[in-house]
BABAZA-287828 format. One line per 4 residues: number of its first residue (from 0); their letters; for each residue y, x, z of N, C-alpha, C, O. Coordinates in Angstrom, 1 decimal. Each point is the difference from the previous one (the first is absolute). Layout:
# BABAZA-287828
NUM> A> Y/X/Z/Y/X/Z/Y/X/Z/Y/X/Z  ...
This chain:
# BABAZA-287828
0> XXXX> -161.9/120.4/66.9/-1.0/0.4/1.0/0.4/-0.6/1.2/1.1/0.0/0.4  -2.1/-0.6/0.3/0.1/-0.7/1.2/-0.9/0.5/1.1/-1.1/0.5/-0.3  1.5/-0.6/1.5/-0.8/0.2/1.1/0.0/-1.0/1.0/1.0/-0.6/0.3  -2.1/0.3/0.5/0.0/-0.8/1.1/1.0/0.7/1.0/0.0/1.3/0.1
4> XXXX> 0.7/-2.0/0.7/0.9/0.6/1.0/-0.8/0.1/1.3/0.3/-0.5/1.0  -1.4/1.2/-1.1/-1.0/0.3/1.1/-1.0/1.1/-0.7/0.1/0.3/-1.1  -1.0/0.3/2.0/-0.8/1.0/-0.5/-0.9/-0.2/-1.2/-1.2/0.3/0.1  1.7/-0.8/-1.1/-0.6/-0.2/-1.3/1.1/-0.1/-1.0/1.1/-0.4/0.3
8> XXXX> -1.4/0.8/-1.6/1.1/0.2/-0.9/-0.4/-0.5/-1.4/-1.2/-0.1/-0.3  2.2/0.0/-0.5/-0.2/-0.4/-1.3/0.7/0.9/-1.0/1.2/-0.2/-0.3  -1.9/1.3/-0.3/0.9/1.0/-0.7/0.1/-0.3/-1.4/-0.1/1.0/-0.8  0.2/-2.2/0.2/0.6/-0.2/-1.4/0.5/-1.4/0.0/-0.1/-0.7/1.0
12> XXXX> 0.9/0.5/-2.1/0.8/-1.2/-0.1/-0.8/-1.2/0.3/0.4/-0.9/0.7  -1.7/0.8/-1.2/-0.6/-1.2/0.3/-1.4/0.4/0.4/-1.1/-0.6/-0.5  1.1/1.6/1.4/-1.3/0.3/0.6/0.1/0.3/1.5/0.8/0.8/0.5  -1.7/-1.6/0.2/0.1/0.1/1.4/-1.2/0.7/0.7/-1.1/-0.5/0.1
16> XXXX> 1.4/1.7/0.5/-1.1/0.7/0.7/-0.2/-0.7/1.4/0.9/-0.6/0.6  -2.2/0.6/-0.2/-0.3/-0.6/1.1/-1.4/0.5/0.5/-0.8/0.3/-0.8  0.6/-0.3/2.2/-1.4/0.3/0.3/-0.8/-1.2/0.4/-1.2/0.0/0.4  1.9/-1.2/-0.6/-0.6/-1.2/0.3/-1.1/-0.4/-1.2/0.1/0.6/-1.1
20> XXXX> -1.0/-1.5/1.4/-1.1/-0.2/-1.0/0.0/-1.6/-0.3/-0.8/-0.4/-0.9  1.7/-0.3/1.6/0.0/-1.4/-0.4/0.9/-0.5/-1.0/0.2/-1.2/-0.2  0.5/2.1/-0.5/1.1/-0.4/-1.0/-0.8/0.5/-1.4/-0.4/1.2/-0.2  0.4/-2.2/-0.7/-0.5/0.2/-1.4/-1.5/0.1/0.0/-0.6/-0.2/1.0
24> XXXX> 0.0/0.6/-2.2/-1.4/0.1/0.0/-0.6/1.1/0.7/0.7/1.0/0.3  -2.0/-0.9/-0.1/-0.6/1.1/0.8/-0.6/1.0/-0.9/-0.9/0.7/0.5  1.0/-0.6/-1.8/-0.6/0.9/-0.8/0.7/1.4/0.3/0.9/0.2/0.8  -1.6/0.8/-1.5/0.5/1.3/0.1/1.4/0.1/-0.6/0.3/-0.7/-0.9
28> XXXX> 0.5/1.7/1.5/1.4/0.0/-0.6/-0.1/0.5/-1.5/-0.8/0.8/-0.4  1.7/-1.4/-0.4/0.1/0.3/-1.4/0.9/1.3/-0.1/1.1/0.0/0.5  -1.6/1.0/-1.1/0.6/1.3/-0.2/1.1/-0.1/-1.0/-0.3/-0.3/-1.2  1.5/0.4/1.5/1.1/0.0/-1.0/0.1/1.2/-0.9/-0.1/1.1/0.5
32> XXXX> 0.2/-1.3/-1.7/0.0/1.1/-1.0/1.4/0.8/0.1/1.0/-0.5/-0.5  -1.0/1.6/1.0/1.3/0.8/0.3/0.7/0.2/-1.3/1.2/0.2/0.0  -1.8/-0.2/-1.2/0.6/0.4/-1.2/0.7/-1.2/-0.6/0.9/0.1/-0.9  -1.2/-1.3/1.3/0.5/-1.3/-0.5/-0.3/-0.1/-1.4/0.7/-0.5/-0.8
36> XXXX> -1.9/0.9/0.4/-0.4/-0.1/-1.4/0.0/-1.4/-0.6/0.3/-0.1/-1.2  -0.7/-0.9/2.0/0.0/-1.4/-0.6/0.5/-0.9/1.2/-0.8/-0.7/0.7  2.0/0.7/-0.5/0.5/-0.8/1.2/-0.2/-1.5/-0.2/-0.3/-0.6/1.0  0.5/0.0/-2.3/-0.4/-1.3/0.0/-1.3/-0.4/0.2/-0.3/-1.1/0.6
40> XXXX> -0.7/1.9/-1.1/-1.4/-0.4/0.3/-0.3/0.2/1.5/-0.8/-0.7/0.6  1.4/1.7/0.0/-0.3/0.1/1.5/0.8/-1.1/0.8/-0.5/-0.5/1.0  1.6/0.0/-1.5/0.5/-1.1/0.7/-0.8/-1.2/0.0/-0.1/-0.8/0.9  -0.6/0.6/-2.2/-0.9/-1.2/-0.2/-1.2/0.1/1.0/-0.5/-1.0/0.4
44> XXXX> 0.1/2.2/-0.2/-1.2/0.3/0.8/0.4/-0.5/1.5/-0.8/-0.7/0.6  1.9/1.2/-0.2/0.5/-0.3/1.3/0.3/-1.5/0.3/-0.3/-0.5/1.1  0.8/-0.2/-2.2/0.2/-1.5/0.1/-1.3/-0.7/0.2/-0.2/-1.0/0.7  -0.9/1.5/-1.5/-1.2/-0.6/0.1/-0.8/0.2/1.2/-0.9/-0.7/0.3
48> XXXX> 1.3/1.8/0.6/-0.5/0.1/1.3/0.6/-0.9/1.1/-0.4/0.1/1.1  1.5/-0.8/-1.5/0.6/-0.9/0.9/1.4/0.3/0.3/0.4/1.1/-0.4  0.3/-2.0/1.1/1.4/0.3/0.3/0.3/1.2/0.9/1.1/0.6/0.0  -2.2/-0.2/0.8/0.1/1.3/0.8/-1.3/0.7/-0.1/-1.0/-0.5/0.1
52> XXXX> 1.1/1.7/-0.4/-1.3/0.9/-0.1/0.3/1.3/0.4/1.1/0.6/-0.3  -2.2/0.1/1.0/0.2/1.3/0.4/0.1/1.0/-1.2/-0.7/-0.2/-1.0  1.4/1.3/1.0/0.1/1.1/-1.0/0.1/1.2/0.6/0.5/0.1/1.2  -0.9/1.0/-1.9/0.3/1.4/0.4/1.0/0.6/-0.9/-0.2/0.1/-1.2
56> XXXX> 1.2/0.3/1.8/1.1/0.8/-0.9/-0.4/1.5/0.1/-0.8/0.5/0.8  1.5/0.2/-1.7/-0.3/1.4/-0.1/0.2/0.7/1.5/0.8/-0.5/0.8  -1.5/1.5/-0.6/0.0/0.6/1.4/-0.8/-0.8/1.0/0.2/0.1/1.2  -1.1/-0.9/-1.7/-0.9/-0.9/0.9/0.7/-0.8/1.0/-0.5/-0.2/1.1
60> XXXX> 1.7/-0.2/-1.5/0.7/-1.1/0.8/-0.5/-1.3/-0.3/0.0/-0.4/-1.2  -0.5/-0.3/2.3/-0.5/-1.3/-0.2/1.2/-1.0/0.1/0.9/0.2/0.7  -1.0/-1.3/-1.4/1.2/-0.9/0.0/-0.5/-1.4/-0.5/-1.1/-0.2/-0.4  2.0/-0.8/0.5/-0.3/-1.3/-0.5/0.8/-0.3/-1.2/1.2/0.3/0.0
64> XXXX> -1.9/-0.8/-1.1/0.9/-0.4/-1.2/0.3/-1.5/0.0/-1.0/-0.8/0.0  2.2/0.4/-0.1/0.4/-1.3/0.1/0.4/-0.5/-1.4/1.0/0.6/-0.6  -1.7/-1.6/0.0/0.2/-0.3/-1.4/0.6/-1.5/0.0/0.5/-0.4/-1.1  -0.5/-0.3/2.1/0.6/-1.4/0.0/1.4/0.0/0.3/0.4/0.5/1.0
68> XXXX> 0.4/-1.1/-2.0/1.4/0.1/0.1/0.6/-0.7/1.2/1.0/0.5/0.6  -1.6/-1.6/-0.2/0.4/-0.7/1.1/-0.1/0.9/1.3/0.9/0.1/0.8  -2.1/0.4/-0.7/-0.2/0.9/1.1/0.8/1.3/0.1/0.4/0.4/1.1  -0.1/0.1/-2.3/1.0/1.2/0.0/1.3/-0.4/0.5/0.6/0.7/0.8
72> XXXX> -0.1/-1.9/-1.2/1.3/-0.5/0.6/0.0/-0.3/1.4/1.1/0.1/0.6  -2.2/-0.5/-0.1/0.0/-0.3/1.5/0.0/1.4/0.8/0.6/0.1/1.1  -1.3/1.0/-1.7/-0.1/1.3/0.6/1.4/0.6/-0.1/0.5/0.6/1.0  0.2/-0.6/-2.1/1.4/0.5/-0.2/1.0/-0.6/0.9/1.1/0.6/0.3
76> XXXX> -1.3/-1.8/0.2/0.9/-0.6/0.9/-0.5/-0.2/1.4/0.6/-0.6/0.9  -1.7/1.3/-0.6/-0.5/-0.1/1.4/0.5/1.2/0.8/-0.2/1.1/-0.4  0.8/-1.4/1.6/0.5/1.2/0.7/-1.1/0.8/0.6/0.3/1.0/0.6  -1.6/-1.4/-0.7/-1.1/0.8/0.5/-0.4/1.1/-1.1/-0.9/0.8/0.3
80> XXXX> 1.5/-0.9/-1.4/-0.3/1.1/-1.1/1.2/0.8/-0.3/1.1/-0.4/-0.1  -1.4/1.7/0.0/1.0/0.9/-0.2/-0.3/1.1/-1.1/-1.2/0.2/-0.3  2.3/0.4/-0.3/-0.3/1.1/-0.9/0.3/1.3/0.7/0.0/1.1/-0.7  0.4/-1.0/1.9/0.5/1.2/0.7/-1.4/0.8/0.5/-0.6/-0.4/1.0
84> XXXX> 0.3/1.4/-1.7/-1.1/0.8/0.3/0.1/0.7/1.3/-0.9/0.1/0.8  2.1/0.4/-0.6/0.4/0.9/1.1/-0.2/-0.9/1.3/-0.4/0.6/1.0  0.7/-1.9/-1.0/-0.1/-0.8/1.2/-1.3/-0.7/0.1/-0.5/-0.1/1.2  -0.1/-0.3/-2.3/-1.2/-0.8/0.1/-1.3/0.4/-0.6/-1.0/-0.8/0.0
88> XXXX> 0.9/2.1/-0.5/-1.2/0.5/-0.4/-0.3/1.3/0.7/0.4/1.1/-0.3  -1.3/-1.3/1.4/-0.4/1.2/0.9/-0.5/1.2/-0.9/0.4/1.1/0.3  -1.2/-1.3/-1.3/-0.6/1.1/-0.8/1.0/0.9/-0.8/-0.2/1.1/-0.4  1.5/-1.8/0.3/1.0/0.8/-0.6/0.6/1.0/0.8/0.6/0.9/-0.5
92> XXXX> -0.6/-1.1/1.8/0.3/1.0/1.0/1.4/0.6/-0.2/0.3/1.2/-0.1  0.7/-2.2/0.0/1.3/0.2/-0.2/0.3/0.9/-1.1/0.9/0.8/0.0  -1.8/-0.9/-1.1/0.2/0.9/-1.2/-0.3/1.5/0.2/0.4/0.9/-0.8  -1.1/-0.6/1.9/-0.3/1.5/0.4/-1.4/0.3/-0.1/-0.3/1.2/-0.1
96> XXXX> -0.5/-2.2/0.1/-1.5/0.2/0.1/-0.6/0.4/-1.4/0.7/0.2/-1.0  -2.0/-0.1/1.1/-0.8/0.5/-1.2/0.1/-1.0/-1.1/0.2/0.4/-1.2  -0.3/-1.6/1.5/0.1/-1.1/-1.2/1.4/0.0/-0.6/0.1/-0.1/-1.2  0.9/0.2/2.0/1.4/0.0/-0.6/0.2/1.3/-0.9/0.8/0.0/-0.9
100> XXXX> -1.5/1.0/1.2/0.1/1.3/-0.8/-0.8/0.0/-1.2/0.4/0.7/-0.9  -1.5/-1.4/0.9/-0.9/0.2/-1.1/-0.2/-1.3/-0.8/-0.5/0.1/-1.1  0.8/-1.3/1.6/-0.2/-1.2/-0.6/0.7/-0.1/-1.4/1.2/0.1/0.0  -1.8/-0.2/-1.1/0.6/-0.1/-1.4/1.0/-1.2/-0.2/0.8/0.0/-0.9
104> XXXX> -0.9/-1.0/1.8/0.8/-1.1/-0.1/1.2/0.0/1.1/0.7/-1.0/0.1  -0.6/2.2/0.6/1.0/0.0/1.0/1.4/-0.4/-0.4/0.7/-0.6/0.7  -0.4/0.8/-1.9/1.4/-0.2/-0.6/0.3/-1.5/0.2/1.1/-0.4/0.1  -2.3/-0.5/-0.1/0.3/-1.4/0.2/0.6/-0.3/1.4/0.6/-1.1/0.0
108> XXXX> -0.8/1.8/1.0/0.1/-0.4/1.4/1.0/1.0/0.7/0.6/-0.3/1.1  -0.4/1.6/-1.7/0.7/1.0/0.8/1.6/-0.3/0.0/0.7/0.6/0.8  -0.1/-1.3/-1.8/1.4/-0.2/0.1/0.4/-1.0/1.1/-0.7/-0.9/0.3  1.8/1.1/0.2/0.6/-0.8/1.0/1.3/-0.6/-0.5/1.0/0.6/0.0
112> XXXX> -1.1/-1.9/-0.5/1.2/-0.6/-0.6/-0.1/-1.5/0.4/-0.6/-0.4/0.9  1.4/-0.5/-1.7/0.0/-1.3/0.1/-1.4/-0.6/-0.2/-0.4/-0.9/0.7  -0.3/1.3/-1.7/-1.2/-0.6/-0.5/-1.1/0.1/1.0/-0.8/-0.9/0.2  0.8/2.1/0.6/-1.0/0.4/0.8/0.4/-0.4/1.5/-0.8/-0.1/0.9
116> XXXX> 2.1/-0.1/-0.6/0.5/-0.3/1.3/-0.7/-1.3/0.5/-0.4/-0.8/-0.8  0.3/0.6/2.1/-0.6/-1.1/0.7/0.9/-0.6/0.9/0.8/0.6/0.6  -0.9/-2.1/-0.5/0.7/-0.8/1.0/1.6/0.2/-0.1/0.6/-0.2/-1.0  0.0/0.5/2.1/1.5/0.1/0.0/0.5/1.1/-0.8/1.1/-0.2/-0.6
120> XXXX> -1.7/1.2/0.4/0.4/1.1/-0.9/0.1/-0.5/-1.5/1.0/0.2/-0.7  -2.0/-0.9/0.3/-0.1/-0.6/-1.3/1.2/-0.9/-0.2/0.8/0.1/-0.9  -0.7/-1.1/1.9/1.0/-1.0/-0.2/1.4/0.7/0.0/0.9/-0.4/-0.7  -0.7/1.4/1.4/1.4/0.7/0.1/0.2/0.6/-1.4/1.1/-0.2/-0.5
124> XXXX> -2.1/1.0/-0.1/0.2/0.7/-1.2/0.1/-1.1/-1.2/0.7/0.2/-1.0  -1.5/-1.3/1.1/0.1/-1.0/-1.0/1.4/-0.7/-0.1/0.4/-0.4/-1.1  0.1/0.2/2.2/1.4/-0.5/0.0/1.0/0.8/-0.6/0.9/-0.5/-0.6  -1.1/1.8/0.8/0.9/0.9/-0.7/0.0/0.0/-1.5/1.0/-0.2/-0.6
128> XXXX> -2.3/0.3/0.1/-0.3/0.0/-1.3/0.4/-1.3/-0.8/0.5/0.1/-1.1  -0.7/-1.3/1.9/0.3/-1.2/-0.6/1.4/-0.2/-0.6/0.3/-0.8/-0.9  0.6/1.6/1.5/1.3/-0.1/-0.5/0.2/0.4/-1.5/0.9/-0.5/-0.7  -1.8/1.3/0.3/0.1/0.5/-1.4/-0.8/-0.8/-1.0/0.1/0.2/-1.3
132> XXXX> -0.8/-1.3/1.9/-0.8/-0.8/-0.8/0.3/-1.5/0.1/-0.9/-0.8/0.1  2.2/0.6/-0.2/0.4/-1.5/0.2/-0.5/-0.6/-1.3/-0.3/0.7/-1.0  0.4/-2.1/0.9/-0.5/-0.8/-1.2/1.0/0.4/-1.1/-0.5/0.2/-1.1  1.7/-0.1/1.2/1.0/0.3/-0.9/-0.2/1.4/-0.6/0.0/0.1/-1.2
136> XXXX> -0.3/0.9/1.9/-0.2/1.4/-0.4/-1.4/0.1/-0.8/-0.2/0.7/-1.0  -0.7/-1.5/1.5/-1.3/0.0/-0.6/0.2/-0.5/-1.4/-0.5/0.7/-1.0  1.2/-1.8/0.8/0.2/-0.6/-1.3/0.8/1.0/-1.0/-0.3/0.2/-1.2  1.2/0.5/1.9/0.8/0.9/-0.8/-0.8/1.2/-0.5/0.4/0.8/-0.9
140> XXXX> -1.6/-0.6/1.5/-0.8/1.2/-0.4/-0.8/-0.4/-1.4/-0.5/0.9/-0.7  0.5/-2.2/0.4/-0.7/-0.4/-1.1/0.2/0.8/-1.5/-0.9/0.5/-0.6  2.1/-0.4/0.3/0.5/0.7/-1.2/-0.6/1.5/0.0/-0.5/0.4/-1.0  0.6/0.3/2.1/-0.5/1.4/0.1/-1.4/0.1/0.0/-0.6/1.0/-0.5
144> XXXX> -0.2/-2.1/1.1/-1.4/0.1/-0.1/-0.4/-0.3/-1.4/-1.0/0.7/-0.4  1.6/-1.5/-0.3/-0.4/-0.4/-1.4/0.3/1.3/-0.9/-0.8/0.2/-0.9  1.9/0.5/1.1/0.4/1.1/-0.7/-1.1/1.1/0.2/-0.4/0.6/-1.0  0.0/-0.3/2.2/-1.0/1.0/0.2/-1.3/-0.4/-0.6/-0.7/0.8/-0.6
148> XXXX> 0.3/-2.0/0.8/-1.2/-0.6/-0.4/-0.1/0.2/-1.6/-1.0/0.4/-0.6  2.1/-0.8/-0.2/-0.1/0.1/-1.3/-0.1/1.4/-0.4/-0.6/0.3/-1.0  1.3/0.7/1.6/0.0/1.4/-0.3/-1.4/0.6/0.1/-0.4/0.7/-0.8  -0.3/-1.0/1.9/-1.4/0.4/0.2/-0.9/-0.4/-1.0/-0.8/0.7/-0.4
152> XXXX> 0.9/-2.1/0.0/-0.9/-0.6/-0.9/0.3/0.7/-1.4/-1.0/0.2/-0.8  2.3/0.0/0.6/0.3/0.6/-1.4/-0.7/1.3/-0.1/-0.7/0.4/-1.0  0.9/0.5/2.1/-0.6/1.2/0.0/-1.4/0.0/-0.1/-0.6/0.9/-0.7  -0.1/-1.8/1.3/-1.4/-0.1/-0.1/-0.5/-0.3/-1.5/-0.9/0.6/-0.5
156> XXXX> 1.6/-1.5/0.0/-0.2/-0.5/-1.4/0.1/1.2/-1.0/-0.8/0.1/-0.9  1.8/0.7/1.2/0.3/1.0/-0.9/-0.9/1.4/0.2/-0.2/0.9/-0.9  -0.5/-0.9/2.1/-0.8/1.2/0.2/-1.5/-0.3/0.0/-0.8/0.9/-0.1  0.4/-2.1/0.3/-1.4/-0.4/0.2/-0.6/0.0/-1.6/-1.3/0.2/-0.2
160> XXXX> 2.0/-0.4/-0.8/-0.6/-0.2/-1.4/-1.1/-1.0/0.0/-1.0/0.3/-0.6  1.1/-1.4/1.3/-1.0/-1.0/-0.1/-1.2/0.3/0.9/-1.0/-0.8/-0.1  1.0/1.9/0.8/-1.2/0.3/0.8/0.1/-0.5/1.5/1.1/-0.2/0.5  -2.2/0.1/0.1/0.0/-0.4/1.4/0.8/0.9/0.8/0.0/1.2/-0.3
164> XXXX> 0.8/-1.7/1.3/0.7/0.8/0.9/-0.1/-0.4/1.5/-0.5/-1.1/0.3  0.9/2.0/0.6/-0.1/-0.4/1.4/1.2/-0.7/0.4/1.1/0.6/0.1  -1.2/-1.9/0.3/1.2/-1.0/0.3/0.6/0.6/1.3/1.2/0.0/0.1  -1.9/0.4/0.8/0.5/0.5/1.3/0.8/1.3/-0.2/1.1/0.1/0.6
168> XXXX> -1.6/0.8/-1.3/0.6/1.3/-0.1/1.3/-0.2/-0.9/1.0/0.6/0.3  -1.0/-1.4/-1.3/1.1/-0.1/-1.0/0.9/-1.0/0.3/1.1/0.0/-0.5  -1.4/-1.0/1.4/0.9/-1.1/0.3/0.1/-0.3/1.4/1.1/0.0/0.5  -2.1/-0.3/0.3/0.0/-0.4/1.3/0.6/1.0/0.9/0.8/-0.4/0.8
172> XXXX> -1.1/1.7/-0.9/0.6/1.1/0.8/1.5/0.2/-0.3/0.8/-0.1/1.0  -0.4/0.4/-2.3/1.4/0.2/-0.2/1.1/-1.0/0.1/1.2/0.2/0.3  -1.8/-1.4/-0.4/1.0/-1.2/0.3/0.7/0.0/1.2/1.2/0.1/0.0  -1.9/-0.1/1.2/0.6/0.0/1.3/0.9/1.2/0.3/1.0/-0.1/0.6
176> XXXX> -1.6/1.3/-1.2/0.8/1.2/0.2/1.4/0.0/-0.6/1.0/0.4/0.6  -1.0/-0.9/-1.9/1.3/-0.2/-0.7/0.8/-1.0/0.6/1.3/0.2/0.0  -1.8/-1.2/0.6/0.8/-1.1/0.7/0.7/0.7/1.3/1.0/-0.6/0.4  -1.5/1.5/0.1/0.5/0.7/1.2/0.9/1.0/-0.4/0.6/0.7/0.9
180> XXXX> -0.4/-0.5/-2.3/0.9/1.1/-0.4/-0.5/1.3/-0.1/0.8/1.0/-0.2  -2.2/-0.8/0.3/-0.5/1.4/-0.2/-0.3/0.2/-1.3/-0.3/-0.9/-0.7  0.4/2.3/0.3/-0.3/0.3/-1.4/-1.7/0.1/0.0/-0.7/0.3/0.9  0.4/-0.7/-2.2/-1.4/0.0/-0.3/-0.3/1.3/-1.0/0.5/0.1/-1.1
184> XXXX> -1.3/0.7/1.6/-0.2/1.4/-0.7/-1.3/0.0/-0.7/-0.5/1.1/-0.3  -0.1/-2.2/0.1/-1.4/0.0/-0.8/-1.1/0.0/0.8/-1.0/-0.2/-0.5  1.1/0.5/1.9/-1.2/0.1/0.8/0.1/-1.3/0.9/0.7/-0.1/0.9  -1.5/-0.9/-1.4/-0.1/-1.3/0.7/-1.2/-0.2/0.9/-0.3/-1.1/0.4
188> XXXX> -0.4/2.1/0.0/-1.0/-0.1/0.9/0.4/-0.4/1.4/1.1/0.4/0.4  -1.9/-1.1/0.5/0.4/-0.4/1.3/0.8/1.2/0.8/1.1/-0.3/0.6  -1.7/1.5/-0.6/0.6/1.0/0.8/1.4/0.3/-0.4/0.9/0.1/0.8  -0.7/0.0/-2.1/1.3/0.4/-0.4/1.0/-1.1/0.1/1.2/0.3/0.1
192> XXXX> -1.6/-1.5/-0.1/0.8/-1.2/0.1/0.5/-0.1/1.6/1.1/-0.2/0.2  -1.9/0.5/0.6/0.3/0.1/1.4/0.9/1.1/0.2/1.0/-0.2/0.7  -1.3/1.3/-1.3/0.9/1.2/0.2/1.6/-0.3/-0.4/1.0/0.5/0.6  -1.0/-1.3/-1.7/1.3/-0.2/-0.5/0.7/-1.1/0.8/1.3/0.0/-0.1
196> XXXX> -2.0/-0.8/0.9/0.6/-1.1/0.8/0.3/0.6/1.4/0.6/-0.7/0.7  -1.1/1.9/-0.3/0.3/0.4/1.3/1.3/0.5/0.2/0.5/0.9/-0.7  0.3/-1.5/1.7/1.3/0.5/0.2/0.3/1.5/0.0/-0.7/0.7/0.7  1.6/-0.2/-1.3/0.3/1.5/0.0/-0.6/0.8/-1.2/0.4/1.2/-0.2
200> XXXX> -1.2/-1.9/-0.5/-0.6/0.7/-1.1/1.1/0.1/-1.2/0.8/-0.9/-0.2  -0.7/2.1/-0.3/1.1/0.3/-1.0/0.1/-1.0/-1.1/1.0/0.0/-0.6  -2.1/-0.7/0.2/0.1/-1.1/-1.1/0.1/-1.3/0.5/0.0/-0.9/-0.8  0.2/0.7/2.0/-0.1/-1.3/0.6/1.1/-0.9/-0.2/-0.3/-1.2/-0.4
204> XXXX> 1.5/1.5/0.7/1.1/-0.9/0.1/1.0/0.5/-1.0/0.4/1.1/-0.1  0.1/-2.1/-0.7/1.2/0.3/-0.9/1.3/-0.5/0.8/0.0/-0.4/1.1  1.0/0.5/-1.8/1.3/-0.5/0.6/0.1/-1.4/0.2/-1.0/-0.7/-0.2  2.2/0.1/0.7/0.1/-1.4/0.3/-0.3/-0.8/-1.3/0.4/0.4/-1.1
208> XXXX> -1.0/-1.4/1.3/-0.4/-1.0/-1.1/-1.1/0.6/-0.7/-0.4/-0.6/-1.0  -0.4/1.7/1.4/-1.1/0.6/-0.7/-1.3/-0.7/0.2/-1.1/0.5/-0.4  1.0/-1.7/1.2/-1.2/-0.7/0.2/0.1/-0.9/1.3/1.0/0.1/0.7  -2.0/-0.8/-0.4/-0.1/-0.8/1.2/0.1/0.9/1.3/0.5/-0.5/1.0
212> XXXX> -0.9/1.7/-1.1/0.2/0.9/1.0/1.3/0.2/0.6/0.2/0.2/1.2  0.8/-0.2/-2.1/1.4/0.3/0.3/0.5/-1.1/0.9/1.0/0.1/0.7  -1.7/-1.3/-0.7/0.5/-1.0/0.9/-0.6/0.1/1.4/0.4/-0.7/0.9  -1.4/1.7/-0.8/-0.8/0.0/1.3/0.7/1.3/0.8/0.0/0.1/1.2
216> XXXX> 0.4/0.8/-1.9/0.5/1.2/0.6/1.2/-0.1/1.0/0.1/0.8/0.9  0.8/-1.8/-1.2/1.1/-0.2/1.1/-0.4/-0.7/1.3/0.7/0.0/1.0  -1.9/-0.6/-1.1/-0.5/-0.8/1.2/-0.1/0.8/1.3/-0.6/1.1/0.0  1.2/-1.6/1.1/-0.1/0.6/1.3/-0.2/-1.0/1.0/0.5/-1.1/-0.1
220> X> -1.1/1.4/1.1/-0.1/-0.9/1.2/1.4/-0.1/0.8/0.1/-0.7/1.0
């Protein structure tokens, strides 16, 4: 999620909210399906509308959808773009206003961490985390990733009986959780995944060597 570092904001990873009318096509905003019933078809519609197009998120939040890869890269490296809703989204009202309390997508912007930090704060936190993600350590993760991947695929093969299955629920969600050393209890929906990854949760962290998170725990400024 990105925001313009001025009184306009972008509340999704590739969606830029703005009150301007000179960016993208001038058609009515495309209403995003809150259920995600057919994400691929919806993405195709957004691409057909151009590299930038107005959309309406749940809660009547107007935004811009950015579908051009090159433009997304420019936005992600532009100092005028921010993910800090507390500093750069007036409607967020420092997390205390009506929108912050009622918006169904608030979980996307309410956390304050390295991902949502802006400017100097982001650079400071990124420098700390980068110590745990050197090239050598990343290569060393390969056997563990392959082991977890094989285990998940074996479980899917054994339980699906040749029937269609939800790849996100059975594979995409539990893979990063297990990489961080968290136990997987069979609930792989986004809410439970976030719950398990929140520091302090009883199922979150195993002992030393329990996952990539064990390399991040000792980090201090």
